[in-house]
N, C-alpha and C positions, 0 to 999 in steps of 0.2 A: 504493501500499500503506499510506500514512502518516496517509489519512484511516481505515484498519482498525483502528490503532491504538486510537481514543478510540470503537470500541465496546467495552463491557464485559465483564470475563471472563465468560463462557459459554459457550452453543454457539449453533450455527449455521452456516453455509455463513461467511459473510465471516471467524470465527473460523476455520474448518477452510484455507479460501485462503489465508488469513496461514501457515499451520503448511508450515515451509521441507521437514517430510521426506511433504509429503503430491504427490507427484511427478505423481497425474492433476490435481491442479486445478490443475500448473503447463502441463500440456501441448494447446498448443494444439489441436491434432491430435482431444485425447479432451474437448478443454472449451472450446467454443470459443462463451464468454459470456458476456456484459458483465455484470457484477451491481450491481443498484441494492441498496439492502439501506434501507428507510425503517427506523427507531424512533420507539417510540411506547411511551406510558405505562400499555402493557397493555390501553388497549380502543380498539376498532378505531369511531370514530365516523364519523356522516357527513364532516365536513370532514376526517378522513384517512382517507380512504376515496378522494376526492374529488379531492384533493391527488396521491393517487399513480393516478389514472387519471387526472393531466395530464399529469406525468412522463410517463407511458409513451404517451400520445397525442405530445408531443413530442419524445419520444424517435426515435419511430416515422415521423412526417411530416420531422424532418431530416434521415431516412433512414441513421442509427444502429444503427436497430434495425431487419433486412429481413423484413419479414413479422411475423405474427404473435407477440406472445413470450411465452415460457413465464409461469409464476407458481409460485417455490416460497417455504415459507417455513415456520418449526418455530416449536412453541409457540404462542403468542399470535401469529405471525407468521403459523401456518398457517391460524389461526381465522381472522387477515385474509386467508389465499387465500382462502378458505372464504365468505368478507363479498365481498371483491373481484370474484369468479370467479364468485361469483352474481346481482353488479349487471349483471356487464357478461361474461356466457358468450361472447358472440363477440371478442369484446379479447383470449382468450388462445390462441395452438395447442397448450397442453397444463396442467395444474395439479400442483403436486405439492407436499400438505400431509404437513407430521410432526414426528410429537406434538400434533397438531393434539387439542381437544376432539368431541364427538361431536354436529354442529353441533342445536340444537335445532328447525328448524325444514328435519330433512331430506329429507321428501316436495315441497315445493316447490322446495328444493335442487337437489335430482336433477335434479326433471324440468326448472328451468334449466341443466341441464348435463350434460343427454342427448346434447347432442354432443359435446363434451367429454370428452380423452382425462383419465384419472387416473390417475395413483401417490401414492398411501397406503403410508406411511410409521409404524410404529409402534411401542412394545415392547408385549409384557401385563403386564409386570410394573415399564409406570411405575408409581413409589409415587404419581403427583396422577392421581388414579381416576380424573378426569375427559378422563384424555388416553392411559386404554388403549386395545383396539378397535376402532374407531369403525366398532361395529354397526350402528346406524341406519340411518348413509347407506349406507354399505357395500349394504343391503342395501334400501331407496331407489335407488341407480343402479342395477342388476339391473332394480328393478320400472317403473323408468323407460326400460328401452333401454338404454340407456350399454352396449357389449358391448367397449368402451376404459378397464378397470378393472383394475388393478395394485396388489393389495393385501399389501406386505412385509411383514409381522412378523419381528426384527430383534431376537435373544433370543443370549446368553455373558456369561459373567460382567466388570461394567464393571472396567476399569483400580482399583486404587486408589484413593482421593477423588476418583472419576466416580460421578456416582448413577446413574441407569440410564435416568434423562428426558433429561439431558444427551447421556447418552453415546449415544443413539437417533442423534444429529445428526453424529459425529464415524462410525458405519455408514452411516445412512441416504448422508450425503454422501464418502465416500469407495467407495461402489458402484458402479464400473465398471458395473455391470447397466444400475443408473440415468440414467446419464452414456448409455449407449448407447439406451436407452427415450426420452428428451426429445429425443436429435440422429435420432432416424427420426420427428419430431415437426416439425421445423423446416424 
């Protein structure tokens, strides 16, 4: 947990794991996952993606990760989910971008991910207009024949001092349905 203290204040799964009141993420029966949280400067460049691919390959080869890993990310991290899964779709058992942009390359991406289970979490009132409902990729996934796509729109008034954009991480990453969905795909 000490390494989590170095992560800047904001949203995302590492922040939620750090919260002492989040019992779901502290119960190994409900949350039997290893979390690797790469940080980026906001850009998912080729070198960043290759680095993450190598870490995943090493964790899998070492036996720390059994089977194919799951991939999730929030905001810019969700953009990285789309980019990495599009490059290496067979590497992941499932992906879950939360509050990501609607990828500009939705059609080829959806074709690459036609057989990969996808959970998409978002808020339609996200103040970042590019991070509202990712309609193009949802339509493209359906058109590509992906029948394992869950789209979850979160709503409700964020607590004081929380933006809707950051609050969606609390909503998604404390959603027991999300973890049940992930466990079914491991």
